[in-house]
PDB file as gemmi writes it, atoms N, CA and C in Angstrom:
CRYST1    1.000    1.000    1.000  90.00  90.00  90.00 P 1                      
ATOM      1  N   MET A   1       4.391 -19.903  21.575  1.00  0.00           N  
ATOM      2  CA  MET A   1       3.450 -20.238  20.372  1.00  0.00           C  
ATOM      3  C   MET A   1       2.404 -21.140  20.875  1.00  0.00           C  
ATOM      4  N   THR A   2       1.113 -20.968  20.237  1.00  0.00           N  
ATOM      5  CA  THR A   2      -0.286 -21.468  20.887  1.00  0.00           C  
ATOM      6  C   THR A   2      -0.766 -21.854  19.711  1.00  0.00           C  
ATOM      7  N   TYR A   3      -1.243 -23.220  19.494  1.00  0.00           N  
ATOM      8  CA  TYR A   3      -2.098 -23.765  18.497  1.00  0.00           C  
ATOM      9  C   TYR A   3      -3.550 -23.732  19.097  1.00  0.00           C  
ATOM     10  N   HIS A   4      -4.644 -23.792  18.160  1.00  0.00           N  
ATOM     11  CA  HIS A   4      -5.901 -23.970  18.612  1.00  0.00           C  
ATOM     12  C   HIS A   4      -6.629 -25.224  18.433  1.00  0.00           C  
ATOM     13  N   PHE A   5      -7.242 -25.551  19.115  1.00  0.00           N  
ATOM     14  CA  PHE A   5      -8.107 -27.058  18.940  1.00  0.00           C  
ATOM     15  C   PHE A   5      -9.757 -26.594  19.284  1.00  0.00           C  
ATOM     16  N   GLN A   6     -10.413 -27.029  18.106  1.00  0.00           N  
ATOM     17  CA  GLN A   6     -11.728 -26.924  18.174  1.00  0.00           C  
ATOM     18  C   GLN A   6     -12.241 -28.118  18.961  1.00  0.00           C  
ATOM     19  N   LEU A   7     -13.029 -28.147  19.925  1.00  0.00           N  
ATOM     20  CA  LEU A   7     -13.634 -29.204  20.988  1.00  0.00           C  
ATOM     21  C   LEU A   7     -15.015 -29.724  20.234  1.00  0.00           C  
ATOM     22  N   HIS A   8     -15.249 -30.943  20.422  1.00  0.00           N  
ATOM     23  CA  HIS A   8     -16.586 -31.462  20.114  1.00  0.00           C  
ATOM     24  C   HIS A   8     -16.846 -32.395  21.127  1.00  0.00           C  
ATOM     25  N   ARG A   9     -18.144 -32.448  21.561  1.00  0.00           N  
ATOM     26  CA  ARG A   9     -18.672 -33.350  22.271  1.00  0.00           C  
ATOM     27  C   ARG A   9     -19.612 -34.668  21.531  1.00  0.00           C  
ATOM     28  N   GLU A  10     -19.009 -35.656  21.843  1.00  0.00           N  
ATOM     29  CA  GLU A  10     -19.889 -37.162  21.210  1.00  0.00           C  
ATOM     30  C   GLU A  10     -19.818 -38.207  22.197  1.00  0.00           C  
ATOM     31  N   ASN A  11     -20.848 -38.733  22.392  1.00  0.00           N  
ATOM     32  CA  ASN A  11     -21.109 -40.090  22.858  1.00  0.00           C  
ATOM     33  C   ASN A  11     -20.286 -40.267  24.419  1.00  0.00           C  
ATOM     34  N   GLY A  12     -20.699 -39.152  25.193  1.00  0.00           N  
ATOM     35  CA  GLY A  12     -20.250 -39.051  26.618  1.00  0.00           C  
ATOM     36  C   GLY A  12     -18.880 -38.764  26.521  1.00  0.00           C  
ATOM     37  N   GLY A  13     -18.071 -38.413  25.418  1.00  0.00           N  
ATOM     38  CA  GLY A  13     -16.715 -38.080  25.593  1.00  0.00           C  
ATOM     39  C   GLY A  13     -16.533 -36.877  24.773  1.00  0.00           C  
ATOM     40  N   TYR A  14     -15.337 -36.602  24.495  1.00  0.00           N  
ATOM     41  CA  TYR A  14     -14.785 -35.255  23.755  1.00  0.00           C  
ATOM     42  C   TYR A  14     -13.814 -35.902  22.551  1.00  0.00           C  
ATOM     43  N   TRP A  15     -13.835 -34.788  21.546  1.00  0.00           N  
ATOM     44  CA  TRP A  15     -12.515 -35.002  20.687  1.00  0.00           C  
ATOM     45  C   TRP A  15     -12.477 -33.768  19.878  1.00  0.00           C  
ATOM     46  N   ALA A  16     -11.261 -33.501  19.779  1.00  0.00           N  
ATOM     47  CA  ALA A  16     -10.656 -32.140  19.127  1.00  0.00           C  
ATOM     48  C   ALA A  16      -9.946 -32.029  18.018  1.00  0.00           C  
ATOM     49  N   GLU A  17     -10.034 -31.062  17.195  1.00  0.00           N  
ATOM     50  CA  GLU A  17      -8.861 -31.133  16.029  1.00  0.00           C  
ATOM     51  C   GLU A  17      -8.509 -29.569  16.055  1.00  0.00           C  
ATOM     52  N   CYS A  18      -7.043 -29.739  15.598  1.00  0.00           N  
ATOM     53  CA  CYS A  18      -6.267 -28.651  15.603  1.00  0.00           C  
ATOM     54  C   CYS A  18      -6.666 -27.735  14.262  1.00  0.00           C  
ATOM     55  N   CYS A  19      -7.002 -26.272  14.513  1.00  0.00           N  
ATOM     56  CA  CYS A  19      -7.418 -25.391  13.468  1.00  0.00           C  
ATOM     57  C   CYS A  19      -6.425 -25.080  12.509  1.00  0.00           C  
ATOM     58  N   GLU A  20      -5.327 -25.492  12.762  1.00  0.00           N  
ATOM     59  CA  GLU A  20      -4.033 -24.829  11.925  1.00  0.00           C  
ATOM     60  C   GLU A  20      -3.566 -26.215  11.184  1.00  0.00           C  
ATOM     61  N   LEU A  21      -3.269 -27.298  11.876  1.00  0.00           N  
ATOM     62  CA  LEU A  21      -2.677 -28.427  11.315  1.00  0.00           C  
ATOM     63  C   LEU A  21      -3.741 -29.401  11.135  1.00  0.00           C  
ATOM     64  N   ALA A  22      -3.845 -29.868   9.753  1.00  0.00           N  
ATOM     65  CA  ALA A  22      -4.972 -30.803   9.112  1.00  0.00           C  
ATOM     66  C   ALA A  22      -4.448 -32.082   9.648  1.00  0.00           C  
ATOM     67  N   GLY A  23      -5.210 -32.948  10.180  1.00  0.00           N  
ATOM     68  CA  GLY A  23      -5.093 -34.298  10.580  1.00  0.00           C  
ATOM     69  C   GLY A  23      -4.538 -34.494  12.005  1.00  0.00           C  
ATOM     70  N   CYS A  24      -4.566 -33.262  12.598  1.00  0.00           N  
ATOM     71  CA  CYS A  24      -3.898 -33.121  14.087  1.00  0.00           C  
ATOM     72  C   CYS A  24      -5.338 -33.547  14.943  1.00  0.00           C  
ATOM     73  N   VAL A  25      -5.606 -34.684  15.331  1.00  0.00           N  
ATOM     74  CA  VAL A  25      -6.795 -34.826  15.937  1.00  0.00           C  
ATOM     75  C   VAL A  25      -6.881 -35.592  16.945  1.00  0.00           C  
ATOM     76  N   THR A  26      -7.543 -35.722  18.086  1.00  0.00           N  
ATOM     77  CA  THR A  26      -7.253 -36.445  19.438  1.00  0.00           C  
ATOM     78  C   THR A  26      -8.684 -36.741  20.304  1.00  0.00           C  
ATOM     79  N   GLN A  27      -8.870 -37.021  21.014  1.00  0.00           N  
ATOM     80  CA  GLN A  27      -9.960 -37.694  22.253  1.00  0.00           C  
ATOM     81  C   GLN A  27      -9.403 -37.556  23.483  1.00  0.00           C  
ATOM     82  N   GLY A  28     -10.760 -37.474  24.226  1.00  0.00           N  
ATOM     83  CA  GLY A  28     -10.703 -38.102  25.695  1.00  0.00           C  
ATOM     84  C   GLY A  28     -11.829 -38.253  26.241  1.00  0.00           C  
ATOM     85  N   ASP A  29     -12.005 -38.901  27.547  1.00  0.00           N  
ATOM     86  CA  ASP A  29     -12.959 -39.002  27.960  1.00  0.00           C  
ATOM     87  C   ASP A  29     -13.668 -38.016  28.934  1.00  0.00           C  
ATOM     88  N   THR A  30     -12.644 -37.102  29.531  1.00  0.00           N  
ATOM     89  CA  THR A  30     -13.150 -35.942  30.186  1.00  0.00           C  
ATOM     90  C   THR A  30     -12.168 -34.343  29.638  1.00  0.00           C  
ATOM     91  N   LEU A  31     -12.646 -33.268  29.871  1.00  0.00           N  
ATOM     92  CA  LEU A  31     -12.123 -32.248  29.373  1.00  0.00           C  
ATOM     93  C   LEU A  31     -10.451 -32.341  29.833  1.00  0.00           C  
ATOM     94  N   ASP A  32     -10.364 -32.431  31.071  1.00  0.00           N  
ATOM     95  CA  ASP A  32      -8.762 -32.829  31.583  1.00  0.00           C  
ATOM     96  C   ASP A  32      -8.227 -33.948  30.634  1.00  0.00           C  
ATOM     97  N   ASP A  33      -8.664 -34.951  30.375  1.00  0.00           N  
ATOM     98  CA  ASP A  33      -8.153 -35.785  29.389  1.00  0.00           C  
ATOM     99  C   ASP A  33      -7.895 -35.426  28.195  1.00  0.00           C  
ATOM    100  N   LEU A  34      -8.967 -34.706  27.523  1.00  0.00           N  
ATOM    101  CA  LEU A  34      -8.962 -34.156  26.079  1.00  0.00           C  
ATOM    102  C   LEU A  34      -7.528 -32.965  26.119  1.00  0.00           C  
ATOM    103  N   HIS A  35      -7.431 -32.313  27.206  1.00  0.00           N  
ATOM    104  CA  HIS A  35      -6.610 -31.057  27.316  1.00  0.00           C  
ATOM    105  C   HIS A  35      -5.419 -31.828  27.210  1.00  0.00           C  
ATOM    106  N   GLY A  36      -4.632 -32.795  27.961  1.00  0.00           N  
ATOM    107  CA  GLY A  36      -3.777 -33.645  27.910  1.00  0.00           C  
ATOM    108  C   GLY A  36      -3.421 -34.242  26.645  1.00  0.00           C  
ATOM    109  N   ALA A  37      -4.593 -35.030  26.047  1.00  0.00           N  
ATOM    110  CA  ALA A  37      -4.391 -35.424  24.736  1.00  0.00           C  
ATOM    111  C   ALA A  37      -3.899 -34.494  23.825  1.00  0.00           C  
ATOM    112  N   CYS A  38      -4.735 -33.294  23.598  1.00  0.00           N  
ATOM    113  CA  CYS A  38      -4.322 -32.182  22.862  1.00  0.00           C  
ATOM    114  C   CYS A  38      -2.914 -31.905  22.609  1.00  0.00           C  
ATOM    115  N   ARG A  39      -2.395 -31.849  24.006  1.00  0.00           N  
ATOM    116  CA  ARG A  39      -0.965 -31.342  24.273  1.00  0.00           C  
ATOM    117  C   ARG A  39      -0.080 -32.412  23.372  1.00  0.00           C  
ATOM    118  N   GLU A  40      -0.294 -33.878  23.856  1.00  0.00           N  
ATOM    119  CA  GLU A  40       0.528 -34.792  23.331  1.00  0.00           C  
ATOM    120  C   GLU A  40       0.242 -35.178  21.735  1.00  0.00           C  
ATOM    121  N   ALA A  41      -0.909 -34.805  21.143  1.00  0.00           N  
ATOM    122  CA  ALA A  41      -1.030 -34.910  19.770  1.00  0.00           C  
ATOM    123  C   ALA A  41      -0.448 -33.634  18.965  1.00  0.00           C  
ATOM    124  N   LEU A  42      -0.236 -32.583  19.534  1.00  0.00           N  
ATOM    125  CA  LEU A  42       0.347 -31.359  19.020  1.00  0.00           C  
ATOM    126  C   LEU A  42       1.935 -31.735  19.056  1.00  0.00           C  
ATOM    127  N   THR A  43       2.360 -32.211  20.132  1.00  0.00           N  
ATOM    128  CA  THR A  43       3.886 -32.494  20.317  1.00  0.00           C  
ATOM    129  C   THR A  43       4.156 -33.571  19.254  1.00  0.00           C  
ATOM    130  N   LEU A  44       3.497 -34.543  19.282  1.00  0.00           N  
ATOM    131  CA  LEU A  44       3.825 -35.716  18.203  1.00  0.00           C  
ATOM    132  C   LEU A  44       3.763 -35.127  16.720  1.00  0.00           C  
ATOM    133  N   TYR A  45       2.693 -34.315  16.590  1.00  0.00           N  
ATOM    134  CA  TYR A  45       2.665 -33.749  15.042  1.00  0.00           C  
ATOM    135  C   TYR A  45       3.873 -32.755  14.790  1.00  0.00           C  
ATOM    136  N   LEU A  46       4.093 -31.859  15.489  1.00  0.00           N  
ATOM    137  CA  LEU A  46       5.142 -31.174  15.436  1.00  0.00           C  
ATOM    138  C   LEU A  46       6.601 -31.753  15.339  1.00  0.00           C  
ATOM    139  N   ASP A  47       6.766 -32.735  16.215  1.00  0.00           N  
ATOM    140  CA  ASP A  47       7.988 -33.521  16.201  1.00  0.00           C  
ATOM    141  C   ASP A  47       8.483 -34.533  15.101  1.00  0.00           C  
ATOM    142  N   GLU A  48       7.364 -34.296  14.179  1.00  0.00           N  
ATOM    143  CA  GLU A  48       7.589 -35.062  12.730  1.00  0.00           C  
ATOM    144  C   GLU A  48       8.716 -34.549  11.707  1.00  0.00           C  
ATOM    145  N   PRO A  49       9.722 -35.322  11.398  1.00  0.00           N  
ATOM    146  CA  PRO A  49      10.757 -34.601  10.705  1.00  0.00           C  
ATOM    147  C   PRO A  49      10.380 -33.949   9.356  1.00  0.00           C  
ATOM    148  N   SER A  50       9.333 -33.760   8.922  1.00  0.00           N  
ATOM    149  CA  SER A  50       8.845 -33.519   7.706  1.00  0.00           C  
ATOM    150  C   SER A  50       9.044 -31.950   7.574  1.00  0.00           C  
ATOM    151  N   GLY A  51       9.065 -31.203   8.564  1.00  0.00           N  
ATOM    152  CA  GLY A  51       9.681 -29.825   8.778  1.00  0.00           C  
ATOM    153  C   GLY A  51       8.250 -28.758   8.737  1.00  0.00           C  
ATOM    154  N   ALA A  52       8.133 -28.304   7.751  1.00  0.00           N  
ATOM    155  CA  ALA A  52       7.520 -27.010   7.448  1.00  0.00           C  
ATOM    156  C   ALA A  52       5.913 -27.192   8.109  1.00  0.00           C  
ATOM    157  N   PHE A  53       5.412 -26.528   8.853  1.00  0.00           N  
ATOM    158  CA  PHE A  53       4.053 -26.620   9.332  1.00  0.00           C  
ATOM    159  C   PHE A  53       3.618 -25.121   9.598  1.00  0.00           C  
ATOM    160  N   PRO A  54       2.135 -24.656   9.415  1.00  0.00           N  
ATOM    161  CA  PRO A  54       1.830 -23.589   9.253  1.00  0.00           C  
ATOM    162  C   PRO A  54       1.980 -22.950  10.713  1.00  0.00           C  
ATOM    163  N   PRO A  55       2.221 -21.844  10.749  1.00  0.00           N  
ATOM    164  CA  PRO A  55       2.123 -21.051  12.199  1.00  0.00           C  
ATOM    165  C   PRO A  55       0.652 -20.960  12.630  1.00  0.00           C  
ATOM    166  N   PRO A  56       0.697 -20.874  14.159  1.00  0.00           N  
ATOM    167  CA  PRO A  56      -0.437 -20.635  14.874  1.00  0.00           C  
ATOM    168  C   PRO A  56      -1.258 -19.429  14.257  1.00  0.00           C  
ATOM    169  N   ASN A  57      -2.402 -19.304  14.348  1.00  0.00           N  
ATOM    170  CA  ASN A  57      -3.340 -18.307  13.679  1.00  0.00           C  
ATOM    171  C   ASN A  57      -3.593 -17.375  14.940  1.00  0.00           C  
ATOM    172  N   ALA A  58      -2.724 -16.221  15.251  1.00  0.00           N  
ATOM    173  CA  ALA A  58      -3.246 -15.273  16.469  1.00  0.00           C  
ATOM    174  C   ALA A  58      -4.456 -15.011  16.288  1.00  0.00           C  
ATOM    175  N   ALA A  59      -5.261 -14.652  15.082  1.00  0.00           N  
ATOM    176  CA  ALA A  59      -6.485 -14.213  15.243  1.00  0.00           C  
ATOM    177  C   ALA A  59      -7.633 -15.187  15.904  1.00  0.00           C  
ATOM    178  N   LEU A  60      -7.056 -16.663  15.941  1.00  0.00           N  
ATOM    179  CA  LEU A  60      -8.032 -17.199  16.726  1.00  0.00           C  
ATOM    180  C   LEU A  60      -7.809 -16.956  18.274  1.00  0.00           C  
ATOM    181  N   ASP A  61      -7.023 -16.231  18.883  1.00  0.00           N  
ATOM    182  CA  ASP A  61      -6.878 -16.214  19.880  1.00  0.00           C  
ATOM    183  C   ASP A  61      -8.232 -15.565  20.943  1.00  0.00           C  
ATOM    184  N   ALA A  62      -8.955 -14.714  20.111  1.00  0.00           N  
ATOM    185  CA  ALA A  62     -10.051 -14.228  20.565  1.00  0.00           C  
ATOM    186  C   ALA A  62     -11.289 -15.132  20.572  1.00  0.00           C  
ATOM    187  N   ASP A  63     -11.063 -16.148  19.882  1.00  0.00           N  
ATOM    188  CA  ASP A  63     -12.219 -17.267  19.971  1.00  0.00           C  
ATOM    189  C   ASP A  63     -12.240 -18.226  21.426  1.00  0.00           C  
ATOM    190  N   HIS A  64     -13.044 -17.618  22.243  1.00  0.00           N  
ATOM    191  CA  HIS A  64     -13.141 -18.441  23.777  1.00  0.00           C  
ATOM    192  C   HIS A  64     -13.746 -19.840  23.430  1.00  0.00           C  
ATOM    193  N   SER A  65     -14.094 -20.254  22.458  1.00  0.00           N  
ATOM    194  CA  SER A  65     -14.662 -21.644  22.220  1.00  0.00           C  
ATOM    195  C   SER A  65     -13.530 -22.619  22.015  1.00  0.00           C  
ATOM    196  N   LEU A  66     -12.448 -21.977  21.608  1.00  0.00           N  
ATOM    197  CA  LEU A  66     -11.275 -22.810  21.400  1.00  0.00           C  
ATOM    198  C   LEU A  66     -10.520 -23.108  22.363  1.00  0.00           C  
ATOM    199  N   LEU A  67      -9.674 -24.328  22.470  1.00  0.00           N  
ATOM    200  CA  LEU A  67      -8.552 -24.952  23.412  1.00  0.00           C  
ATOM    201  C   LEU A  67      -7.352 -24.274  22.869  1.00  0.00           C  
ATOM    202  N   LYS A  68      -6.584 -23.812  23.739  1.00  0.00           N  
ATOM    203  CA  LYS A  68      -5.241 -22.938  23.352  1.00  0.00           C  
ATOM    204  C   LYS A  68      -4.412 -23.977  24.027  1.00  0.00           C  
ATOM    205  N   ILE A  69      -3.492 -24.533  23.218  1.00  0.00           N  
ATOM    206  CA  ILE A  69      -2.609 -25.395  23.562  1.00  0.00           C  
ATOM    207  C   ILE A  69      -1.035 -24.708  23.058  1.00  0.00           C  
ATOM    208  N   ALA A  70      -0.067 -24.570  23.924  1.00  0.00           N  
ATOM    209  CA  ALA A  70       1.259 -24.005  23.867  1.00  0.00           C  
ATOM    210  C   ALA A  70       2.025 -25.114  23.433  1.00  0.00           C  
ATOM    211  N   VAL A  71       3.124 -24.851  22.520  1.00  0.00           N  
ATOM    212  CA  VAL A  71       3.942 -25.754  22.057  1.00  0.00           C  
ATOM    213  C   VAL A  71       4.997 -25.891  23.047  1.00  0.00           C  
ATOM    214  N   GLU A  72       5.546 -27.054  23.312  1.00  0.00           N  
ATOM    215  CA  GLU A  72       6.793 -27.222  24.108  1.00  0.00           C  
ATOM    216  C   GLU A  72       7.569 -26.255  23.733  1.00  0.00           C  
ATOM    217  N   PRO A  73       8.620 -25.804  24.611  1.00  0.00           N  
ATOM    218  CA  PRO A  73       9.676 -24.874  24.300  1.00  0.00           C  
ATOM    219  C   PRO A  73      10.547 -25.345  23.324  1.00  0.00           C  
ATOM    220  N   GLU A  74      11.342 -26.729  23.519  1.00  0.00           N  
ATOM    221  CA  GLU A  74      12.007 -27.087  22.683  1.00  0.00           C  
ATOM    222  C   GLU A  74      11.458 -27.410  21.208  1.00  0.00           C  
ATOM    223  N   LEU A  75      10.482 -27.585  20.945  1.00  0.00           N  
ATOM    224  CA  LEU A  75       9.726 -27.594  19.819  1.00  0.00           C  
ATOM    225  C   LEU A  75       9.587 -26.603  18.900  1.00  0.00           C  
ATOM    226  N   ALA A  76       9.145 -25.741  19.963  1.00  0.00           N  
ATOM    227  CA  ALA A  76       9.032 -24.154  19.542  1.00  0.00           C  
ATOM    228  C   ALA A  76      10.012 -23.494  18.893  1.00  0.00           C  
ATOM    229  N   SER A  77      11.236 -23.661  19.552  1.00  0.00           N  
ATOM    230  CA  SER A  77      12.500 -23.240  18.906  1.00  0.00           C  
ATOM    231  C   SER A  77      13.080 -23.965  17.648  1.00  0.00           C  
ATOM    232  N   ALA A  78      12.466 -25.283  17.557  1.00  0.00           N  
ATOM    233  CA  ALA A  78      12.728 -25.982  16.263  1.00  0.00           C  
ATOM    234  C   ALA A  78      11.836 -25.658  14.958  1.00  0.00           C  
ATOM    235  N   THR A  79      10.918 -25.376  15.254  1.00  0.00           N  
ATOM    236  CA  THR A  79       9.980 -25.113  14.322  1.00  0.00           C  
ATOM    237  C   THR A  79      10.027 -23.641  13.310  1.00  0.00           C  
TER     238      THR A  79                                                      
END                                                                             
């Protein structure tokens, strides 16, 4: 299961927002930092006890401008 993040460059750094999960936003100084921050933001978002989250949009897989972040296996089985 993979979610998609739209990347933005701003003020010498980066920020990203998840296309499927409203309010799942993060930032990083470098692209490597941003990738790790996206993984952490996604994990924290999906770990919330509220439960029902929209599934990833597989149609976005073809968009090469998006960062694709896989859900941790233990969270994927719980969602």
